[in-house]
Every structure is written in C-alpha cells, then in structure tokens.
N, C-alpha and C positions, 0 to 999 in steps of 0.2 A: 343470593345471600345478602341480608340486610347489614351485616357487619355491626350489629348492635349487641353489646355484651351485657347479659342479664345475670344478676345474682339472685336465685330463687331460694328463699328460706322457708322451709315447711317441715314440721316434725312428723307429719303423717306420711309414712314411706310410700304407700300406694298413690296417694294424692300427689306427692312430689314427683313420682315416676311418670304418672299420666300426664300431668300438666307440662313437665319438662319436654316430654316427647311431642306434645302439641306445638310448643314453642319452637323446638328444633325444626319441626316440619314447616313451620312458618318462615324459617330461614334465620332465626336468631342463634347466637352463640350463648349457650346456657351453662352456667355453673350452679350446682345445687349444694345446699347445706341443710343438715338435719336439725339444727338448733340455732337459737339466736346467737349464742357465744361463738359457735363454729362460723356462722355467717359473718359476724363482725371481724373475726380473725382473718378470714379470706379477704374482707373488704379493705383491711389494713395493709395486706400484702400485695394485692392485685388491683388493677384498674377495671371499673365497671361503669357502664352507661346508665343502667336502670337497675333498681332493687324492687323485687316482688317479695312481700313478707306476709306470713300468716299472722293475724292479730293475736290469736289465742294459742300460745305455746307455754309449756312448763319452763320453770327456772327463769327464763327471760322472755317476756311477751313482745308482741310486735311494736307496742308504743315505746318500750325501752330501747329496742333495736333502732327505732326511728330516731330517738333522741341522740343516742350514741353515734349513729351514722352521720347525722346533720352536724354534730360537733366536729367530726373529721372532715366532712365535705358538705357545707351548707347547700351547694348547688345540685347535689345528686338527686335525680328524680326518684321518688319513693312511692310505690303503689301498695296500699294495704288490702289484704284479702281476709275474708271472714265468712264462715258458713252460718254464724248466728250473730250477725252484727246488728247494731241499733243506730238510730240517728245520733244519739249522744256519742257513741264511739266513733262514728264517721266524722262528726264535727270536731271531736278531740284530735282525731288523726289529721284532719285537714289543718287545724290550727297549729298543730305541732310541726307542720311542714310537709305532710303527705301530699303528693300530686293528685291522688284519687283514692277512693274507697270502693272496693268491688266485692259483691257477694259471691261465695263459692257455691257450686262450681261456676266459673265464669264462662260466658259464651266466647269461643275462640276468636271470632271476628271482632267482637266488641273489645276483648282484651288486646287484640292487635292494634286496633285504633288508639286505645288508651296508651299503650306502650309507645307507639310512634309519635303520638302528640307530646307525651312527656319528654321524649328524647329530642324532638324538634324544638320544644320550648327551651330546654336546657342548652341545646346547641346555639339557638338564636341568642339567648342571654349571654352565652360565652362570647359569641361574635360581637355582640353589642358592647360588652365590657372591654374587649380587645380594641374595638374601634375608638371607644371613649378614651382609653388609655393613651392610644397613639395620638389622638387629636390634642389631648391635654398636654402631652410632651411637646408637640409641635408649637402650640401657643406659647408655652413657657420659654422655649429656647430660640424662637425666631422673632426678633424685634422688627418694628416697622422702620422703613427708610424715610428720612426727612430730607427734603431737597429744596433748592431755589433755582429758578430759571430766569434767563434774561428775556427781553421781549421777542427774541428770535427762537426761543425754546431750547437755548444751550444751558447746560448745567453751570451755575455760578458756584454752587456748593452742594455737597451731598454727605450724608452721615456715614460713619465707618460700617454701619450695618449693610451697606451695599456689597461689601465683600463676601458677607455670609449669605445674603439673599440672592445677589446677581453674579457673584464671582469676580466683580470688578473692584479694585481699590479706588477710593475716591479720586486719587490723582489721575487714574485712567479715564475717568468720566468728565471731570471739570473741563469746560470749554467745548465739549462735543454736544451735538443736538440730542435731546431725549428721543427724537423720532428715529435715530439710528438704531436703537435697541428694541423698538416696537416691532411687533409681528407685522409682516407686510399687509395682512388683511385688515389690520386695525389702524394703520397709519393715517389713512384718509379721514376716518371718523374722529380720531383723537385730535388730528391737526385742526379739523373744522371746529371742534369744541374749544380748542385753545384760542383760536382766532375770534370766535364768538364772545368769549369772556373778555377779551381785550377790546372788542368793539363796544360791548355793552357798558364796559366800565364798572360793572358790579364787582364788589370785593369778594363775595362768597361764590364759590364754584360748587355746582351740584356734584353728587357722588358719580364717579365714572369708572367703569370696568374695562380692562383691556388685557392683552397678552404682551409679555416682554420676553425677549430672547436672551438667555444668560450667556456669560462668557463661554461656557462649555457647549453652547448650542441648544441648551434645553429650553423648551417653551413653557412658561408658567403664567398663571392667571393672577392679576393684581386688581386691587380696588384703590382709587385715589380720591382724595379730597384736598381741595386747595383754594386759594384766593389770590387775587391780583393786587399789587400795590401801586397806587396812582400818585404822581407828582405833577402839579401844574397841568392837569387834564390829560396826562399821557401815562401809559403803562411803563413802569420801570423795573418790575420784578414780579415773578409768580412764585408763591411758596406753597408747599403741599406735603402730604404724607402718603407714602405708597405702602399698602399692606398686601402681603402675599396671601391670596385666598385659594391657592391651588388645592391644598389639602381640604379646605372647607368645602369646595365644590365636589371633590371626590367623596368626602364623608357623606355629604347630602345625597349624592347619587347612590353610594353604597347602602346607606340606611333605607332609601326608598326602594332599592332592588331587593334588599332582605325582606322588607315589609310586604312587597308585592308577591314574593316567592313563598312566603310562609304559608303552610297549610292551615293555620289557626287564625282566628280574628285578631288583628294587630292594628293599632293606631299610634300616631306620633302627635303630641300636643305640647303647647307652651306650658311651662311650669307655672308661670306667673298667674295667668288667668284661665288656663285649661282650653285655650282656643286650639281647635284641631288643625294641624298643618297638612297631613295627608293620612289616608286610610286605605286598607286593602278591601277587596270585594267580600271576603269572608266576614269582616267586621260590619260592613254595610248591611249585608243580608241578616246578620245576627240582630242588629239594631232595628232593621226594618226600613232603612233609608236608601236612597239612591246615592252612590258614592260621590257623585258630582254636587249633590245638594247639601250633604252633610259637612262638606268642607267649610271651615270658618265658624261652625257652631262650637259651643263650649261643653267640655266634659261634665262640669257640675250639674248640667241639666239632665243627665242620665242617671244620677244617683237616686235610688228610692229613698234613702235616708241621707239628708245633706251632711250629717255628722260624719258618715263614712268618708266623704271627700276630705273633711278636715283631718281625720286620722291618717289618711293615705298621704296628704301633703306634709303633715308633720313627720311621718316615717321616712318619706323621701328626703326631706331636708336634713334629717338626723343620720340616716343610714345609706341614703342614695339608692334604695331599692325596697320593694315590697314583693314577697313571694307568696303565692297560693293563698291569698286572703279571701274568705267567703263573703261575698257582697251581693246584694239584690239590686238590680238595675231596671230602668224603665225603657221600654221599646217605643217606636214611633206611634203605635196604635194604643199606647198607655198601659199595655200589659206588663207584668213583672216577671223577671226570671232570675234564678240564682246562678251566679257564675263564680269560677275561681279566678281571682284577679291577681296578675303579676305585672309589676312595672319596674322600669330601670331608668335612672337619669343618665343621659349621654349629652356630650358637648356638641352643639351645632353652631359653629362660629363663636361669638361671644356669649351665647345664651345657652343655658342648660334646658333641654327638652325631655319630656317623659315618653319613653317607648313602652307601650302597654299591650299585654296580650290577655285575652279572655277565653275561658273554657266553660261552655254551658253545661251545668250539672242539674238542671231543673228536674229532669225525669228521675235522676237518681235520688234527689232529696225527697221527692214525692213518694217514691217507693219506700225509702227508709222511714218515712213518717207513717206510711201505712203499716209497715212491719212493726214499728214501735207500738202502735195501737193494738195489734193483734197479739203481742207478746203477753203471756200470763202463765199462771201456775199450771194450767191444764196440760196433761200428758208429759210433764217434765221428767217423771220417773219412768223409765223404760224397763220393762221386764223382758229383755230380749234374749232369745236362745243363743248361746255361743258367746255371751259377754257377761261379765260380772257388773251388777248394778247395786250400788250401795248409796243409801240416803242417810246423812247424819245431821244432827242439829248443831247449833252454834257452839255446844260444848264437846262435840265429837262423838256424841252418843248415837248408836245405830238405831235408826227408826224404820229402815226398810232393807231387806236382805234378799235378793232374788234367788231363783232356783239354781242358776249356774254358780252362784257364790257357794251354795250348799255343796254342789258336786265337787268344786275345786278344793274347798277348805275342809269339808267333812263335818262342819257345824250346822245345826238346824237353826232357824231364825229365833226360836225360844231360848237357845243357848247364848245368843249374842245380843238380843234385844235389850236396849238400854245401856249397854256397856260401851265404854270408849274404844274405838277401833284400834288405837295404838297399844292398848293393854293386851289385846288378843293376837293381833297378826303381825306386828312389826318386829323386825330384829332390832336389838338394842342399839347397834351402831347406826341404824338408819332412822331412829325415832325423831331425833331433833330436826333433821332435814325435812321429813314429811310434815312435822308440826309447822315448820316455817312456811311450807306451801299452803297449809290449811289456813294459817293466819293471813296470808296474802289474799286468799279467796274471800275470807271474812271482810277484808279491807276493800273489796270490790275489784281485785285484780283477777278477773275471770273472763272467759274461760282460760284454762291452763292445761298443761300436760306435764306428766312426770312419770318416772319409772321407779319401782321399788319392789323388794321381795315381800311376800306374804308367807307366814308360817301356817301350815295346815295343822289340823287336829292331831295328826300322826307325827308331826315334827318335821315334815318335809318342807323344802323351800320352793316357792313358785314365783317366777319373775312376771310382774304385772305391768302392762303399759296402760296408764291411766289418762283419761280425758275428764277434766273437772269443770263444773259450772256451778252457778248458784241460783236459788229460787228466792225471789224477793216478795216481801209482804206489801200490803197496800201503801205503806209509807215509803217504799223503795229501799227498805233495809234488807240485808241478807238474813233469811230465815232458815234455809236448809242448804246444805252442800250436797250436790249429786255427783257421784264418781262412777264413770263407766270404764271398766278395765277389760283388757284382752290378755289372756295367758300366753306369754311369748317365750316360755322357758325353753321348749323344744326348738323354737325358731332361733333363739339366741345361741343355743348350743350349736345348731347347724351353721349359723352365721359365723361363729367363732372358728369352727372346724373348717369352714370354707375359706375363711381369711388365712388360717394357718397353712391350708393346702396351696392357696394362691401364693403365699410368701415362699413356701418351700419350692414351688414350681418356678417362681421368678429367680430364686437363688440358684436352682439347678441350671436354668437356661442361661442366666447372666454369666455365671462363672464356668460354664462347660468348656472343655478344651476342644470345641468344634465350632465351626462357623454356623451361626443360627440367625436367620433373618425371616421376617414376614414382609410380603409385598402384595399389593392389591392388583386387580385385573387390569389396571392401567400402567403397571410396572413400577409404581411409586413404592419406595421402601418405608415400611411402617414401624419396623423393629430391627435393631442391629445390635447383637450382643457384644459384650466386652471383648471377647476373643476375636470377633469379626472386625471390630474397630482397630485392634492392634495389628491384625493380619494385613488388612487392606490399607491401613494408614489414615483412616478417616475418624474424626470425632463425631459423636452422636448428632450434635446440632448441625454438623456439616453434611450429613448423609440422609438424615430422616427427611422424607418428602421428595428426595431426588429420585429420578428414574434409574433403574438398574442399568439401562443402556447408556453408555457414555461414562459411567462411573466405575462399576465393578465388571461390566461386561463390555468388551470392545465391539464395534460394529462388524468387524471381520476378524477372524483368527489368523494365525501365522501362515495357514494354508490357503487363505483367500476365501474361506467359507463365510457366508452371510449369517451372522449370529442374530440379526434383527428378526429374521424370519423364524428362527428357532424360538426366541422369546415370545413372539406374537403367537405361535402355536401353543406354547406352554400356557399362556394367558387364556387361550380358547379351549384347549383340550388338556387340562393338567393331569387327567387320569393316564394319559399315554406317556407321561414322564415321571413315573414313580421313582425311577433312577435314571440319571444321565451324567455324561461327563463332557465338559467342554472347557475351552481356554478362557480364563478370566484375566482382569487387569487391576493391578494395585494403583494407588493414587500416584505414585512416582513413575507409572508407565510400565513397570515390570510385568511381564506376562507369566501367568501361573496356570496350572491345570488343576481342576477341582472336580471331584466326583460328588454329585448332589443326590439327595433323597428329598423328594418333593411330596407334600401332602396338601390337597385342597381343603380349605375351610369354608363352609357354606353358612348363610344366614338362615333365619327361621323360615323364610319363604323358599328355601332351596336354591337361591342364587349364590354364585361364587363371590365370596367376600374377600378372602385373602388366601395366599399360598405360603405354607410354611416350608422353608428350605433349610436343610442341614447339609453342610459341605465338609469334605475332607480334602486336605492339600495332597495332591498326587503328582506334584511337579517333579520331585526327585525320581519317583518311580518311572514317570514318562521319559525323563532324561536318560535313565539307565536303560529303559526299554529301547529308546531310540539308538543309544550307543551300541546296545547289543545288536540291533537290526543293521546298523551301519557296518559293524565288524563282520557280521555274517555275510552281508552283501559284498564286502571287500574280500573276505576269504574265498567266497564263491568265484568272484571275478579273478582274484589272484590265482586260484586253482585252475581256472580256465586258461589264464595266460601262461601259467607254468606248464600246463599240459601242451599248450601250443608250442612253448619254447622246447619242451622235450621232443614234440613231433618234429619241429624244425630241425633240431639238432640230430634226431634219428634219421630224418630224410637226408640231411647234409652228409651224415656218416655213410649211409647206404650208397649215396651217389658218389661220394669221394673214393670208395674202395674200387668200383669198376672203372672210374675215371682214371685212377692211378694205373690200373692194368692196361687200359686203353691207351693212355699216354705213353707208357713204357713200350708196348707193342708197336705203336705207330712209329716211335723213334727207331726201333729195331728194323721195322719194315722199310723205312726210308733209307737207312744206311745200306740195307741189302740192295735196294733198288739202285743206289749209287754204284755199287760194285757191278750189278748187271749192266748198267749204262756204260761203264768203263770196258767191260768185256765186249759189248756190241760195238763200241767205237773202234775197237781193235779189229774186229772181224768185218765190219761193214764200213769202209771209208766213205767219205762224204760224196764221192761220185758214184756210189753204189746206187742201182735203180730203186732199192727199198729204203734208202736212207731218209728220205723226206717223210715217208710214212712213220718210220720209227721215231723220227724227231717230233712229229705232231703228237704221237702217243705219249712221249715223255712230257711234252708241254701240258697235255691234259692231266697227266699224273701230278705235275708240279702245281698246277692250279688247285687240284683236289687237296694236295698236301697243305697248301696255304689256307683253304677253307677249313680243313680239319683242325689245323693249328689254332685258328681264330676261335672256332667253336669250342674247342677244348679249353682255351684260356677263358672264354665267357663262362662255361659251366664251372670252372674252378673258382672264378671270381664270385659267382652267385653262391656257391657253397660256402666260400669264405665269409660272405656277407651274411648268409643265414646263420652260421655258427657265431659270428660277432653280434648279431641281433639277439640271439638267445642268451648268450653270456651266462650259461648255467653255473659256471665256476666263479662268478663275480657277484655273489649275494652280499658281499661286504663292500665297504667304502673303497672306491678306486679313483685314481687320477686318470682321466681319459680325455680324448678329443671329442667334444659333443657333435662336431660336424660329422665325424665318422659314424656315430649313432644315428644321425639324421639320414645319411646316405644309405646305411644298412636298412632302415626302415622303408626308404623309397624303393629300394630293390625288392623288398618283400611285396609291396603293393603295386609294383610297376605294371603288372598285367591288368590291374583293375582300373588304372587311370590313364593308360597311354592313349586310348582312343578319344577321351572327352576332356582331359584336363592337362593344362600346361603348368609345369612346376618352374617357378623362377626362384633361383637361389641368390640371395644377396648376403653372403657370409662376410662378417667383419673379422677383424684381427682379434680373435678370442683365444686366450691361452688354455692349456689343458686345465680341467676342472675336477675337483674332488666331488664324487657323487656315487649313486648306486646305479650303474649303467643299465642293467636290465629293467629297473623300474622306470628310468627316463625313457628307454625305448618304448615301453608300454604307453606312456603319456604321448610320445611322438606319433605312435601308430594310431591311438584313439583320436587325436586331433586331426590327423590327416584323413582318416575314414570319415569323421564328422564333416570335414570341409568338402570331401567328395560327395557325400549324400546331400549336403546343402545346395551344391551346384546342380546335382542331378534333379533335385526337387523343382528347379526352375526349368527343367527339360531344355537345357542348352549347354554348349561348351563353355568352360570357364578357366579361371586361373587361380593357382594357389602360390602365394608369394611367401617365401621363408627368408626371414631377416634375422641376423644375429649381430650384436654389438655389445660393448662394455660401457657402463656409465656408473661413476661413483662407486667402484669396487663391487659392482654386481653385473651379472651377465643377463642380457635380455634376449629371449628367443620368441619371435613373433610368427604366428600362423595366420595369414590373412587370406580369406576367400571372398569371391564375389557372388556367393550363393544367395539363398532365400532370406537369410537373416533371422533374427529372434525378435519377437514383439517386446516392447518396453516393459509391459506388465509381467513378462516371464524372466526378465534378466536376473532378478534377485533370487530366482529359484533354480537356475540351471545346474547348480552344484548340489541341489538337495537329492538324497538317495531316492530312487523310484520316480523322479520327475522326468517326463519325456513328452515331446510333442509329436513323436513318430507314431505310425499306426501300429495296431496289434501285431505282434510277431516281428516288428522291425527293430525295436529297441527296448531295453529293460530299464533305462533310466539310471544305470549304475556306473556307466563309463566315466562321465564327467566328475561324479562324486568321488570315484577312486583316484582320478587324475588329481583332483583338488587335494586329497589326502596325501598322495605321494609327494606333491610339491610342498605341502606343509611339513612332511617328514624331512624334506630337504632344507627346512627353515626358509622357504621362499614364498612367492606369491603367484597366484594364477588369476589373471584378470580377464574380463571379457567386455568387449565394446561392439555394439551391433545396431544396425538399422534394418528394418524390414525391406527386402527386395534389393538391398545394397551390399549385403554381405556382413561377415563377422570377423573380428580380430581377437584371437586368443593370445595373450602375452604371458610367457613364463619368465619369472624373475628369480635368479638363483644367486646366493652369496658365493663369492670366490674363496672364502675361507671356512667352508663347512667343516673341514677336517678339524680345525682349531675350535670351532663352535661346539662340535660334538665332544671334543676332549674336555671342554669346560663344564659339561653337563654331567653331574655325578650319576653313576649307575646307569649310563645310557646303554 
C-alpha cells in the first residue's frame, strides 16, 4: 500500500470506474468525484495528496477546478487528463500550476510514475519548507556569544548569551579556562591554535570550528573568530565571537540527505551567482554530466534562454519559490530538453540557497505538438449508432442531425434543419442553463459535458448526457459546435430506484432490533449496526476494523470450549454455520448467549468476501433453561435421597420389631435361667461330683448372655442412628446437634470405609444449630463418599479428618482427605451441575451441585481447596442465627 490519497475527478462514469480500479490495484487510496463541483467540495472537507482531473467536463472544467484547488492549497500536486488535448491546453494547464498533462487513456505504469513523482516533489517541498522555517527560527532566536580570554585561556568576560547557548551564567564561567568546556577530542587542536596565535603575535585569528559541552552535558558545534591584543610585545587578551553552528551542520546534512534520496533530479545552488553546491545522480544524468565534475559550475549556463534565469531569480526574491514552470535547458552535449522547473529558497547558514527539482517532459511536448498539427475539421462529426450527434452553427441552428437523433426525438432532419435547437427540444426551465453552456463553448471553453432533458415530437422527455466540443476555422475561431449525446433516461431511473432501494436497506439494517454485523474472512468487523453498538457497548469507530475475537467473542466460553477454533472454521466453511449458538462477550466483560444466522457473501470471482451475521440475544432463555436443568437434577437427586431415607427408615423399622421381641425374650430366658440355677444349687451341693460340670455350663451361658447383650445393644444403636440419619419427620427447620448428624452418617458408611480409611474427629465446642437436619445429612454423606473415592483413586489407605469450630458467630465444618485432589483448572467448575472427572457409570456430576444448593439454602458457604495428589478440603460455613434470618425473609 503506497498510502497516497488521490482525488480523481471524472464526469464519464465508466472511465472513472476503470481508472479508479487501476489505481486501487496499484496500491493507491482513491476517492472519486463525478463533477468539478463535487470534487472541490470533497477537497475542502478532506485531505488528499494528489488530484487527477479531466480537462473537459460540463459546468466546471478541469482548468477552473485547478484554479480553485490551487487557491485552497497552492502545493497540492494536480495532474490534468484529457482525451482530446492540445499543446495549447497542456501549456495552459502547466502554467496554471498543473504538475503534468496526460492524454487519456493513460498507460498505468506511466501514470503511476507521474503520480509518484508528483507526490515525492510535493513531499520534498514540504520538508524543505519545514527545514527552512526551523532554521530561520533558530537564527533569529539564538544570538552569538562574545567573550574575552586572558593569556592562559581563562574567561575574563562573556556575554549573557552564554546562558542561552551553553546553559552557564557569565558568573559561572568567568575565571575558568575555556578548555574546560571543550570536547575532549578538540582540546588539543584548539589549545594548539590558541598558542600559535599568541606566538605569532598576529591580531587576526582565522576561523576555527570545535565542539563545546554545555552545562547539561550536551555536545554542540561552534564556529569562532577572534583576535589577540598585544601590549609591549606580549599578549594581554584574546577577544572573539562564538557562533552555534550545530543546527547549520544538521540542516546541511539533512538537505544533502534529502537531495540524494530524491527519485527526481535535484540540485542545490547559491542564489547570488547560481554556483552549484551539490547535486544528485538523477540530475547529473539528466544534464549529461559526471556528478563530481558538475560541482562548482553555474546554473545560468544551463538555461537555453537567459531571460528565463532572470524571471526565476525575480520570482524567488519576491515569493521565495517557483512551482512547475515550463523551461527549456541545455545539456552537456548542447542538446535541448523541456523540463518542469520547481525551486524553493532555503536557509543554509547565513545564506539563502535554491533547492531545485526538474522533471523532463520533452517527449510529452513533442507528442502534443504532433497532435496539434494533426488536429483538423476532418471526421469531427460522428454519425455513430447508439449516440445522438448534433452539429449547430454559432447561432445554435441545426446543420447536422444523425440517425439516432431521429429515432429518439421522432423528428426528421428536414423538420429540424436550420432551426435553433432550444426552440424544438429544450424544456423552458432548462433553456437558460443550456444556452449558458453553449456560450461557454463559443468562448473556447471546450470540450465540456452537461445533462439536460430533450422533448420528443410526441411530447415525452428523454434525459441526455452530452459531450460537447467545437470545430475551428482556419483562423482558430469557433465555427461549429458538435454535441454527442447518450440517452440515459432508463439508466437514471434505474439509478434512482437503486439509490432508494439502498437507502431503504440501510435504514432497515441500521435500525433493526437485531444484532447485524458483517465481517471478512480475517475476522475483521466491517459493519456494526446501531442495535449491535448499544447491545455490546461499542461505538462504531471503536469496533470497525477490530477482530471479532477478543471483542465480542471470548477466546474460551464459560465451559472452557475454545471459540477461536469455531471462528476459524466459520471463516473457512461458512456454509456449515447457517445457524449456530455460542457465548459472546460485551465490552464490560458480561457474558451473553446469542443465536446467530450466518450468510456468506462472495465477490465476482467466487471468493469469500464477507460474512453477514444476524444475532438474537438468548441469554435469558439459556439462564432459564439452566435453572430448569439444575432444578430437575436437584429434584432427581433429592428423590433418590428421599427414597434412600425411606429405605433406611423402613429397614430400621423392620429390624427394630424383631429386635424388640428378641430383647424381651432374651430377658425372660435369662430370668428363667436364674431360677433354674437356684434350683440346681439346692439339689446339687458344691461337693457333688457333677457340680463342676454344671458350673462350667453356667459360665458358658453367662458369657453367651454378655455377647448377646452387647450385640443387641449394637443393633439397637445402629437402628437408632439410621432413623436419626433419615429424619423423615424433620423437613422443617430444627435445632440439632450437628455432631450427632455426622456420627449418624459415619454409622451409615462404616462398612464401606472401615478397611481403608481412618476417620479422625476433631470436634470443637459447637452449640446446637438451627438447620434442616436431613438436608445437612445428605451433604455430610456426599462429602464423605467423595473423600473415600478420592483416597481409593490413589489405591492406598488414607485419612479423613473431620473438624468443627465456631468463629465470628458462624459454624465451620471441615472435611479434609489426603486423596488424589482436584486439578486447579477444574476447581471453579466442581459445583457445576453435570461436571465430573469420574469415569462413565461412576458419577453423575450432580452431588456437589446439590450440596452447594443445600448450603446456599442454609444461607451459608461451601468452599473447596485442593492440590493434585495432596488431597482436598471442603469447608461448610453455616450461620448460627439461621432461624432469625429466615424469619426476616418475607414469604419464605
């Protein structure tokens, strides 16, 4: 991309379209205008680097556009285009300030060279002007430093300018050696010159250049001139002036760099006598000299007409510049060439020098001269099929009327011959404006273009686009006017209909209550309607040109899905995504769900140009859907746990009934055995031979009795714990001992953990708590089962540590295991419904989600902390005043 902005003014639509496409393919940024007035309006509002303009246009021709444009910006490069140009017109264009005059259709490569040269000359002139201004300001504001030194080189006095130039006040320098502020590399040379001037005793000191170090440490270049004062044959003082030439050296180097880098012939010369200071290779080749030999020669020697030199010098002294003057110069071989001559005065030290650029237009001048010789009256009137051709004399009387005119108007030539065309064909309201165009043509302002209606013989109106020119007699005066017209009635109607359709479409899209955007195959947003701007929070200028990724589409959605891959696939295969739904992102970071309808738009060659996407906000629907899914999952799990509670309660009831009978009969049996024992003791005294055997049997029965009592108590305790765990009669808020709930849960899973897991209970002094006991028991059960599974996943024995304590009026219950742990990337998702890292058939991903919801219902918190292979800690935090909290919530 050249980054050169071109304003192309051309009234012929097809020519305008074709040439603008050529220029865009060359890398230029092109803005087109269909008339001179439109072009000038654009030029006043926007900034352009080069203007291309058709010479022959209706209403306002190219020369008038040139004059108006130069009034607004004298430095704008202006290139005139014409399909029927003459040397006279070219010279007029150049003299009015045009950079070049090119015949249409132009050769693309030649046009590119002309545009680039025009832009480069303009840019060079602007740089030179800027350099000149900077240097002038420096000279005006930085005075010289006047000083006096003693024989040892110490400052006796120094002017106040030292503070501006060197940063030192005079009082800081007086008494110190000048050599102290010299650059170390210059100290020896300057000291030697100082001593030589003292030894020689000569009063005048030659010019000397050196570098000084300012107070701030800056190194600057200076030029000094001075003399020594002698008394009785000895030096008593040295006086001089120091001039800062830092900017002068920089300016000289900058100008030389610009000249050498310029793609066009450029030289720098003294204004006084024209002596050449330096010259670039392009200029040397143009003049036919070796660049080393031409240095020192004088520019007046190259003028073919010495008077041209005087005119240039006068213009420079008056205006400071000369732009695009047509001059003929001599080359080294004494041949002559035509050049466009531009020069600018710049300051180089105390002297003004001329910076001059030349552009060889010899071939163009020769071609225009040849065309001028060939122009004549022959074949001026074209009887062309498909176009109206009318020839009128200076009075507007029709002298030729071609076949197509007859077809369009319905008049024969015999009906119109000799009659003024405005009497037959023009509408009254357009007569004066058309006559004005006619008068301009008679005055020599041709060719030109205009549009107006013609009335047919049947009274219909036809809109005609006219191209007008003149035929000259031998004396060069206008003799006939030739007008060639194209009937554009249907075209204009279609154009207006299309414009109205486009306007309706834009209003429909811009103000639609849907998100509408267009983006190209690189993801860059090209259109963003008003609704989209308000929805996402971006202004149009903030979002146009930005990529959809990172603006309205996050790199990953809330579930961790990579959206970059999805966008890349849409860009490659848009047909697959006629409709899709994905998570998007507003400017403030808010995530939203949008359902998209996508339509690919292809260019004329069948390549994907853009994608039109229309979106609908589905965020609330997704939230409602997710809430419904969460509720369904919780209901399913709650139903399962309720069924488990009913099963546990039923089992406990079924066991409790036979255990009551067993316990009762065991007590009866044991009392009966006591009576038998009393009877046997009476019948068999201790010295009886069978007494020891009977006593042994009773001891066995006693031991059996103790075992049965212990087992019965154990079963009764288990049944009690099972009933306590289920708590089917406690669906309302109850005040309970949470330690009892934990113990009940441990009893329930005792058989599952007794062989692999050690449970450590560190219960604090926790008062009874208001809660929903059966729901908390569900949470305890789920966390214990998860801890067991995490330990078993490491295939080892482990420990679950249960800790309770009170802090700041809240109860903390910690379940810490030393199992496999949870990866950091999954920690934020462990409470999401359906999320699980267990294998198929092992987990549903609902347990922790329901636990989280239960604790939230208790107005508490459920936290997790975990490290892979080091275990996890789940912490339940419950308020101690839940009953009061629930009372304060209306309609709870």
